[in-house]
Every structure is written in C-alpha cells, then in structure tokens.
C-alpha positions as CSV (number, residue, x, y, z in Angstrom):
1,M,11.7,96.2,-60.9
2,A,13.4,95.0,-57.7
3,V,17.0,94.8,-56.7
4,A,18.5,92.7,-54.1
5,T,20.8,94.6,-51.7
6,T,22.1,94.0,-48.1
7,L,19.3,95.2,-46.6
8,G,16.8,93.2,-48.7
9,M,15.2,93.5,-51.8
10,V,14.2,97.0,-52.9
11,S,11.9,98.1,-55.7
12,C,13.2,100.8,-58.1
13,R,13.2,102.3,-61.4
14,P,16.1,102.0,-63.5
15,V,17.7,105.5,-64.6
16,F,17.8,104.6,-68.3
17,D,13.8,104.1,-68.0
18,H,13.8,107.9,-66.4
19,Y,15.7,109.2,-69.1
20,A,13.7,106.9,-72.0
21,A,10.5,108.9,-70.6
22,L,12.4,112.4,-70.8
23,C,13.4,111.8,-74.3
24,A,9.6,110.6,-75.2
25,R,8.9,114.1,-74.6
26,Y,10.8,115.6,-77.2
27,T,9.4,113.6,-80.5
28,P,10.6,115.3,-83.7
29,E,7.3,117.0,-83.8
30,A,7.9,118.6,-80.6
31,V,11.4,119.6,-81.5
32,T,10.2,121.2,-84.5
33,E,8.0,123.5,-82.5
34,I,10.6,124.6,-80.5
35,C,13.6,125.0,-83.0
36,W,12.4,125.4,-86.3
37,V,14.0,122.2,-87.6
38,A,11.8,119.9,-90.0
39,A,10.7,116.6,-88.4
40,E,12.0,115.2,-91.2
41,Q,15.5,116.5,-90.7
42,L,15.6,115.5,-87.3
43,E,14.8,111.9,-87.9
44,A,17.3,111.8,-90.9
45,A,20.2,113.4,-88.8
46,A,19.7,110.6,-85.7
47,R,19.8,108.0,-88.3
48,L,23.0,109.1,-89.8
49,I,24.9,109.3,-86.2
50,W,23.8,106.2,-85.5
51,Q,24.3,104.4,-88.7
52,A,27.8,106.3,-89.1
53,R,29.3,105.4,-85.7
54,P,31.8,105.8,-84.4
55,A,31.3,109.6,-85.0
56,S,32.8,112.6,-83.9
57,Y,31.3,116.1,-82.6
58,Y,32.7,119.4,-82.4
59,A,31.1,122.0,-79.7
60,W,32.2,125.4,-79.1
61,S,30.6,128.9,-78.3
62,G,27.4,128.3,-80.8
63,H,25.4,126.1,-78.0
64,E,27.5,127.9,-75.0
65,H,26.4,131.5,-75.5
66,H,22.8,130.6,-74.2
67,A,21.2,130.6,-70.6
68,N,20.4,127.1,-70.9
69,T,24.2,125.8,-71.9
70,T,25.0,123.3,-69.3
71,E,21.5,121.3,-70.0
72,T,22.2,121.7,-73.5
73,A,25.7,120.2,-72.9
74,R,24.7,117.6,-71.0
75,A,22.1,116.7,-73.4
76,M,24.6,116.5,-76.2
77,A,27.0,114.2,-74.3
78,L,24.6,111.7,-73.4
79,L,23.5,111.7,-76.8
80,Y,26.7,111.0,-78.0
81,A,27.8,108.3,-75.3
82,L,24.4,106.5,-76.2
83,T,26.3,105.8,-79.8
84,G,29.1,104.3,-78.0
85,S,31.6,106.7,-80.1
86,F,33.4,108.2,-77.0
87,D,37.3,107.4,-77.0
88,Q,36.9,105.0,-79.9
89,R,38.7,105.3,-83.2
90,G,36.9,107.6,-85.4
91,G,35.4,109.6,-82.4
92,N,36.2,112.1,-80.1
93,V,39.5,110.5,-78.6
94,L,41.2,111.3,-75.4
95,L,44.5,111.7,-76.8
96,P,47.8,111.2,-74.7
97,V,50.2,114.0,-73.7
98,V,53.6,114.4,-73.4
99,P,54.5,114.1,-69.8
100,S,55.3,118.0,-68.2
101,S,55.6,119.4,-64.7
102,G,52.6,121.7,-64.0
103,V,53.5,125.2,-63.3
104,T,49.9,126.7,-62.4
105,G,50.5,126.3,-58.8
106,E,47.3,124.8,-57.7
107,D,49.2,122.0,-55.9
108,R,50.8,124.8,-53.7
109,P,49.8,124.7,-50.1
110,S,48.9,128.1,-49.8
111,A,46.6,127.9,-52.9
112,R,45.0,124.7,-51.4
113,R,44.2,126.9,-48.2
114,L,42.6,130.0,-50.6
115,P,38.7,130.2,-49.9
116,P,36.6,129.7,-52.9
117,A,36.4,132.0,-55.9
118,I,33.6,134.7,-55.7
119,G,30.4,133.4,-57.0
120,V,30.9,130.2,-55.3
121,E,27.9,131.2,-52.9
122,T,25.6,131.3,-55.5
123,R,26.4,128.8,-58.2
124,P,28.8,126.0,-56.3
125,L,29.0,124.1,-59.4
126,G,29.4,127.2,-61.8
127,P,33.2,128.6,-62.6
128,A,33.9,129.1,-59.0
129,K,34.3,125.4,-58.1
130,W,37.4,125.5,-60.9
131,N,38.7,128.8,-59.1
132,N,37.4,131.1,-61.8
133,V,35.5,134.4,-61.5
134,S,32.7,135.4,-64.0
135,T,32.6,139.2,-65.1
136,H,29.2,139.6,-63.6
137,D,30.7,138.2,-59.9
138,F,33.6,140.6,-60.7
139,Y,31.4,143.4,-61.2
140,R,29.3,142.8,-58.1
141,A,32.5,142.4,-55.9
142,V,33.5,145.9,-57.1
143,L,30.6,147.8,-56.8
144,E,28.6,146.0,-54.1
145,G,31.5,144.5,-51.8
146,E,29.5,141.1,-52.2
147,P,30.8,138.7,-50.9
148,Y,33.6,140.9,-50.1
149,P,35.1,144.3,-51.7
150,M,37.5,143.9,-54.6
151,R,39.9,146.7,-55.1
152,G,42.5,145.9,-57.7
153,L,43.0,144.0,-60.8
154,V,45.8,142.9,-63.1
155,G,44.4,142.1,-66.4
156,F,46.4,140.7,-69.5
157,G,44.9,141.1,-73.1
158,S,41.2,141.2,-72.3
159,N,39.0,143.5,-73.4
160,L,36.2,143.0,-70.6
161,L,33.9,145.6,-72.0
162,L,33.7,144.4,-75.4
163,A,33.9,140.5,-75.1
164,F,31.2,140.3,-72.2
165,S,27.6,141.6,-71.5
166,D,26.9,144.4,-69.2
167,P,29.8,146.6,-70.5
168,L,28.0,150.0,-68.8
169,R,28.4,148.2,-65.6
170,G,31.6,146.8,-66.2
171,R,33.0,150.5,-67.0
172,Q,31.6,151.3,-63.7
173,A,33.4,148.6,-62.1
174,L,36.7,149.0,-63.5
175,A,36.7,152.8,-62.8
176,A,35.5,152.4,-59.0
177,L,38.8,149.9,-58.8
178,D,41.4,151.6,-56.4
179,F,44.3,150.4,-58.6
180,Y,44.2,148.7,-62.3
181,V,47.2,147.6,-64.4
182,H,46.2,146.4,-67.9
183,A,49.0,144.6,-70.1
184,D,48.0,144.5,-73.8
185,L,49.3,144.6,-77.6
186,F,47.3,147.8,-78.1
187,M,45.0,150.4,-76.1
188,N,41.3,149.2,-76.0
189,P,38.2,150.7,-74.1
190,T,39.0,148.4,-71.3
191,A,42.6,149.5,-71.3
192,E,41.8,153.1,-71.4
193,L,40.2,152.7,-67.8
194,A,43.5,151.1,-66.2
195,D,45.8,153.2,-63.9
196,I,49.2,151.6,-65.9
197,V,49.0,150.2,-69.1
198,L,51.8,147.8,-70.0
199,P,53.0,146.9,-73.6
200,V,53.3,143.5,-74.5
201,A,55.0,141.4,-77.0
202,S,53.1,139.7,-79.6
203,C,53.6,135.9,-80.0
204,F,56.0,136.7,-82.8
205,E,58.3,138.9,-80.4
206,R,58.8,136.3,-77.5
207,E,59.5,132.8,-77.0
208,A,56.9,130.2,-75.6
209,L,57.0,126.9,-74.5
210,R,54.4,124.3,-76.2
211,F,53.5,120.7,-75.0
212,G,51.1,119.1,-77.7
213,F,48.8,120.3,-80.0
214,E,45.2,119.0,-79.9
215,I,44.7,118.4,-83.4
216,S,46.0,114.5,-83.7
217,A,48.3,111.9,-81.8
218,E,50.9,113.0,-84.2
219,A,50.2,116.7,-83.4
220,Q,49.7,116.1,-79.7
221,A,53.4,114.4,-79.3
222,L,55.2,117.5,-80.4
223,V,56.9,119.6,-78.1
224,Q,57.9,123.1,-79.7
225,L,59.8,126.1,-78.1
226,R,58.6,128.5,-80.3
227,Q,61.4,131.6,-80.8
228,P,60.9,135.0,-81.4
229,V,61.1,136.2,-84.9
230,V,61.5,139.9,-84.4
231,S,62.4,141.9,-81.1
232,P,59.7,143.6,-79.2
233,P,59.1,147.3,-80.2
234,G,59.6,150.2,-77.9
235,A,59.5,149.0,-74.2
236,A,57.0,146.0,-74.9
237,R,58.0,142.8,-72.8
238,P,56.6,139.1,-72.8
239,D,53.8,139.0,-70.6
240,T,55.9,136.3,-68.5
241,D,58.7,138.3,-68.1
242,I,56.0,140.8,-66.4
243,I,54.5,137.9,-64.1
244,F,57.9,136.6,-63.2
245,D,59.1,140.3,-62.3
246,L,56.0,141.2,-60.5
247,A,56.1,138.0,-58.4
248,N,59.8,138.7,-57.0
249,R,58.8,142.3,-56.3
250,L,55.8,141.0,-54.1
251,G,58.3,138.4,-52.6
252,L,57.5,135.3,-54.4
253,G,60.2,134.5,-56.3
254,E,60.9,131.3,-54.8
255,H,57.6,129.9,-56.5
256,F,58.7,131.7,-59.6
257,W,62.2,130.3,-60.1
258,D,63.7,133.3,-58.7
259,G,62.6,135.1,-61.9
260,D,64.4,132.6,-64.1
261,V,61.8,132.0,-67.1
262,Q,64.4,129.5,-68.5
263,A,64.7,127.7,-65.4
264,A,60.8,127.4,-65.1
265,Y,60.6,125.6,-69.1
266,R,63.7,123.2,-67.4
267,Y,61.2,122.6,-64.8
268,Q,58.6,121.9,-67.4
269,L,60.4,120.0,-69.3
270,A,61.9,117.4,-66.7
271,P,59.4,114.4,-67.2
272,S,59.7,114.5,-71.1
273,G,62.9,113.6,-71.3
274,L,63.7,116.7,-73.5
275,S,66.4,119.7,-72.7
276,L,65.7,122.9,-73.3
277,E,68.8,123.1,-75.7
278,A,67.6,120.7,-77.7
279,L,64.8,122.2,-78.4
280,Q,66.4,125.6,-78.9
281,A,68.5,123.6,-81.6
282,E,65.4,122.5,-83.2
283,P,62.8,125.3,-83.8
284,R,60.4,122.8,-85.8
285,G,60.2,121.0,-82.2
286,I,60.6,117.5,-81.3
287,R,58.5,114.9,-81.1
288,V,58.1,112.1,-78.0
289,P,56.8,108.9,-78.8
290,L,53.1,108.7,-77.5
291,A,50.8,105.9,-77.8
292,T,47.3,106.2,-78.5
293,R,44.9,103.7,-76.4
294,H,41.0,103.8,-77.2
295,A,38.4,103.1,-74.9
296,K,40.4,103.5,-71.7
297,H,37.5,103.6,-69.9
298,A,36.7,99.8,-70.2
299,A,40.2,98.8,-69.2
300,P,40.3,97.0,-66.2
301,D,41.5,98.2,-63.0
302,A,43.6,96.9,-60.4
303,S,40.5,94.7,-59.2
304,G,39.8,93.8,-62.9
305,N,36.6,95.8,-63.2
306,P,36.6,98.5,-65.9
307,Q,38.1,101.7,-64.8
308,G,35.3,103.9,-66.0
309,F,35.1,107.8,-66.2
310,P,36.1,110.7,-64.0
311,T,32.7,110.5,-62.0
312,P,31.4,109.6,-58.6
313,S,30.0,106.6,-60.1
314,R,32.6,106.0,-62.7
315,K,29.9,105.8,-65.1
316,V,28.2,107.8,-67.8
317,E,25.5,109.4,-65.4
318,F,22.3,110.1,-67.2
319,W,20.8,111.0,-63.6
320,S,23.5,113.0,-61.9
321,E,23.4,112.9,-58.0
322,T,26.0,115.8,-58.0
323,L,23.5,118.3,-59.6
324,Q,20.6,116.9,-57.8
325,A,22.6,117.6,-54.4
326,G,23.2,121.3,-55.6
327,G,19.3,121.5,-56.1
328,Y,19.5,121.0,-59.7
329,T,17.6,118.5,-62.0
330,P,19.5,115.3,-62.3
331,M,18.6,115.0,-66.1
332,P,19.1,117.2,-68.5
333,E,15.9,119.7,-69.1
334,F,15.4,122.1,-71.9
335,S,14.8,125.6,-70.9
336,A,13.6,128.0,-73.2
337,P,14.8,131.3,-74.1
338,P,12.5,134.4,-73.5
339,A,9.7,134.2,-75.9
340,A,9.2,137.2,-78.5
341,K,7.0,139.5,-77.5
342,E,4.7,142.0,-79.5
343,R,7.4,144.5,-78.9
344,Y,10.5,142.6,-79.7
345,P,9.3,140.1,-82.3
346,L,12.3,138.6,-83.5
347,V,15.0,136.4,-82.5
348,L,18.5,138.1,-82.2
349,T,21.7,136.0,-82.5
350,C,25.3,136.7,-83.4
351,A,28.3,135.5,-85.4
352,K,32.1,136.5,-85.5
353,P,33.2,138.0,-88.6
354,T,35.9,135.6,-89.8
355,L,38.4,138.4,-90.9
356,F,38.7,139.6,-87.4
357,C,40.1,137.9,-84.0
358,Q,37.4,138.7,-81.6
359,T,37.6,142.3,-80.6
360,Q,40.7,143.1,-82.4
361,H,42.2,143.7,-86.2
362,R,39.7,146.1,-87.5
363,V,42.4,148.8,-87.4
364,L,44.1,147.0,-90.2
365,P,43.2,148.3,-93.5
366,S,43.6,145.1,-95.6
367,L,41.3,143.5,-93.6
368,R,38.7,146.4,-92.8
369,R,38.6,147.3,-96.6
370,R,36.7,143.8,-96.7
371,A,34.6,144.3,-94.0
372,P,34.5,148.1,-93.7
373,V,31.5,148.6,-91.5
374,P,29.4,146.5,-89.0
375,E,26.5,144.4,-90.2
376,V,23.3,142.9,-89.1
377,M,21.7,140.3,-91.4
378,L,18.0,139.9,-91.9
379,H,15.9,138.2,-94.4
380,P,14.7,140.1,-97.0
381,D,10.9,139.9,-95.8
382,A,12.0,140.9,-92.6
383,A,13.7,144.0,-93.9
384,A,10.7,145.0,-96.4
385,R,8.1,144.6,-93.9
386,R,10.3,147.4,-92.0
387,G,10.9,149.5,-95.0
388,I,14.6,148.6,-94.8
389,A,16.8,148.0,-97.9
390,A,20.2,146.6,-98.0
391,G,23.0,148.7,-96.7
392,D,20.7,150.8,-94.7
393,W,21.6,151.7,-91.2
394,V,19.8,150.0,-88.8
395,S,18.9,150.1,-85.0
396,V,18.7,146.8,-83.0
397,E,16.6,147.0,-80.1
398,T,16.7,144.6,-77.2
399,P,14.9,145.0,-73.7
400,A,18.4,145.0,-72.4
401,G,19.5,148.0,-74.6
402,G,20.8,148.9,-78.5
403,M,23.2,149.2,-81.2
404,R,23.3,150.3,-84.7
405,A,24.6,148.3,-87.6
406,R,24.3,148.3,-91.6
407,A,21.3,145.8,-93.0
408,L,22.8,142.9,-94.9
409,L,19.7,141.0,-96.4
410,N,19.8,137.4,-96.7
411,A,17.1,135.2,-98.3
412,D,18.6,131.7,-96.8
413,I,18.0,132.9,-93.1
414,D,14.8,132.2,-91.2
415,P,12.6,135.5,-91.3
416,R,12.2,135.5,-87.8
417,V,16.1,135.8,-87.3
418,V,18.4,138.5,-86.8
419,V,22.0,137.8,-87.2
420,G,24.4,140.6,-85.2
421,E,28.3,140.8,-85.1
422,H,30.4,141.0,-82.2
423,G,33.6,143.0,-81.4
424,W,33.1,146.4,-83.2
425,W,34.7,149.8,-81.7
426,Q,38.0,150.2,-83.4
427,A,38.9,152.8,-85.8
428,A,41.0,152.4,-89.1
429,P,42.7,155.9,-89.4
430,E,45.0,155.0,-92.2
431,M,41.7,154.6,-94.6
432,G,39.4,156.9,-92.8
433,A,37.2,154.3,-91.2
434,P,35.4,155.4,-88.2
435,G,35.3,153.4,-84.7
436,Y,32.1,153.1,-82.7
437,D,31.3,153.9,-79.5
438,P,30.9,150.8,-77.2
439,F,28.9,152.5,-74.6
440,S,26.1,153.8,-76.8
441,P,23.1,152.4,-78.1
442,R,24.6,154.7,-81.4
443,G,27.4,152.5,-81.5
444,S,28.0,149.0,-82.3
445,N,28.7,146.9,-79.4
446,Y,26.5,143.8,-79.7
447,N,26.7,143.2,-76.0
448,L,24.6,146.2,-75.4
449,T,21.8,144.2,-76.4
450,V,22.6,141.0,-74.0
451,D,20.5,140.6,-70.9
452,P,23.0,140.5,-68.1
453,T,20.1,139.1,-65.6
454,V,19.4,136.0,-67.9
455,R,22.0,133.5,-66.9
456,D,22.5,129.8,-67.0
457,P,21.4,128.8,-63.3
458,I,24.6,126.5,-63.1
459,S,27.4,128.2,-65.2
460,G,25.9,132.0,-64.8
461,T,26.3,132.0,-68.5
462,T,24.5,135.0,-70.1
463,A,22.2,134.4,-73.4
464,H,24.6,135.9,-76.0
465,R,23.1,134.4,-78.9
466,S,19.4,134.2,-78.2
467,S,17.6,137.6,-77.2
468,C,14.6,139.0,-78.6
469,C,14.6,142.1,-80.7
470,E,13.3,144.5,-82.8
471,V,15.2,146.3,-86.1
472,S,14.1,149.5,-87.5
473,R,15.6,152.1,-89.9
474,A,18.3,153.9,-88.0
475,I,17.1,158.0,-87.5
C-alpha cells in the first residue's frame, strides 16, 4: 500500500500484515507438533477467548521460567490486545491506586547519577534497565570482576542458592565476598555463608503500612497499618529498623527521616489524606474513595487525541522498534527449548508443592507429615520402561547436573514429561525427617538440574521448566 507523507507517497507494508503472516506460520497442526496440544483443543480455546470477550488472563512463573519467556509474554499480550479486553470491565483492568509519596529513592539526584546496574552491557533491555541484577551477573561480578569487582552484599530473606540456578557457582561467589550480611527469619544454606546473620521479625511481629491490595477495586481502596500480633523473639528486629539504622550509621540519615520509621509512614500517607493516628485506631484499615475508569487509553488528551498506551508510539506495538533497535526481533518469535536427545529423552519441568512457601516451612511437622519427602512425577509407562515402581528413590539427571527424589506415578501426565519439585533442603528434627544436601546430586535441589547457560536473550531468565533429562532408579 502507499502512504502520503510530507516527502511524498511512500510504499509500505502494514505491520498487521507482517503480524498476520507470522501467525499464519503457526497453524493448529504446527502448534500441535510444538507443544503437544491437540489441534481441536487449540481451535476450541481460540473460539472461547473470542466469544467470551471481554476476557481476563493471569500469567506468572508458569511461562516466566523459560529461556524464551520474553517472546512468550509478548505473544500473549498481543493476542490479548486483539480481543479488545484490555482495561475493560471483565478484562484485566488497571485499577486506581490510593495516592502516596514514593520512598524508594529513584527520584533522588544521587540515584539518577548512578551508572546502570551490572548486566546492562549484555542485556540492555533486561533487568539492569530497571536497576535490578540477575544472580548470573552478580556471580560473574564477584568471581570474574566483570564489569567491575563486587565485594560486599547485604541480603534480606532471599535463599539464593535454593531459589536460582547455578547454586554451585553461587556458593563460590558468596564465599568469595569480602563481607556478607544476611538478615532472615531462619538459618538456611545461603545465610550459612554470611559473615553476620541478623535475625528479623516475621510479619506477625512487626508493623507495616500497605496501600491497596491488587484483588479488586474495593480492595485497592484499603489502606492498612498492620500492627504486630506478638513481640519479636530474642534479638529479632523488623528489617525496616535494620535498614534505617544502617542508613544512619552510613551518614545517610537525612534520606531516611533520621531513623524515624513513623515519620516515613507519615510522608507516604500525606497525599492520601489519612493520618497515622487514624490508621492506628482502625486495625482493619480505612478505605479511600476511588473511581475505577475503564479503557483509559481511549480517553482524549489535551489535543483531543486518544491518550494511548505507555509505549513510544502510544499504540499497541505489534512491531517493536525498541526491541528492533536493540538487535532483537521486532515481532515475537518462537524459540524452541533444547530438543530431547538419546541420553536425555524426557522433558523436565517443575511445580512448587502447595504446602510450602518456596524453600521454607519443611521444618514444620504439621506440614512435613503431609509431604515427608521430595517427589518427582512420572507417567506409569515411562516408569515401567525404566524399572521404576511407585515410591522408589530415583536419580534425575540433565546435562547440567542431577538430584534425587521419590517416584510418584500419575497416568494423567504426558509419558514424555517429568515433573520435579523445587525448594527441598530443610530437615524436620521434631519428626525425624532428614534434610538434603543442596550442593550434591545425591541431594534434592532441583536447581542443580537447570543449565545456567541457557538463558533468555532479552531478560536473562534461565530455563527452570524446560530441560531434558533421564530418570533412573537410585543406586
């Protein structure tokens, strides 16, 4: 087609034509080959999404734990935009928020002068763009000094070595730090490498200010000062107190209300019209009237044009010039995970046990009795071919490493798939349940099986849920 410009007529191809051609490559039959979902089910799902408009969707770690997560998220967002459901009643609505003053510090002149976070040199549109650092880049800076040496760390409640891939390299990095402080509720394999461990109060032992709960418009209107139920045990302190005291000792007290946490609360609350005293008198919280507006992108701006979206073009970008300028594909492209090989014929994914929170709580007898050991789920046919019976301890091996777990058979999963569990290390002494070495293939650390070199080219995410493996009876 031809478009009139100030320089004359220009021949071009509409972006939507490019997008339609891309979609045409992925017929239901082609997608069936890729993801093993029957063509008729795909077609039924497409009809359901279209006919049920407006629809909402929720996506979290299920699709984020892959090395092609950015492209997957883009494809999902564009499909959703095509249904016209975004910010519509019944769709994914951008809910209003109670006004508050920011306290994260990004607006400080000193913060604006900071160089980009490490990792920006290899993935400029990844976590570093938002001043976040991936564990891979952190470990590289500590052990290799790239892009510059990292010598200290203050960590709050993150069990890095059980939560992320490459735990062996992570252990080397934490051990190599000149100084490492870890604040946590309990000792864990990551905290054990710290020079100083600071005990912190749990959410039931400290107060906290919360603006809105992302559940509904009514919940978003609620502001609550959560008050402690009991006092912290021993020397445990709220992590906020630790941060404020540390800031004062470093000469940064003026940026932390001179160590007065309640003064910080008052600063945050000022735009809301609520007082700290009013919230203290109403433990259930106070609701601030909010008005939910839908399709805010369609509302006119000062010139009478639609406000649009927070993108460079103010439109839904089926073709992203930002990604194209960064050397990436302008439209979402599918990138297949590593193919199964003769040595590793099964696909390994994982699911979090619902009884536990991440790597925590396996010490609690009331929970551990219901899930006493780590399990790995197989189809009965896959197990039979390997001489594995239900309840056998098995070894799960990938090109990156291995782990052990007890076999759980389930005829409802695909015979080509194995489902492991994340987060096992902790013992439960009260009931005699053992712990598991998180750094040994004879332990049960799922992340030992994850290849840290297979990463999303944009975000750097590792493939926690798409490895190739083999399973055998443990010797």
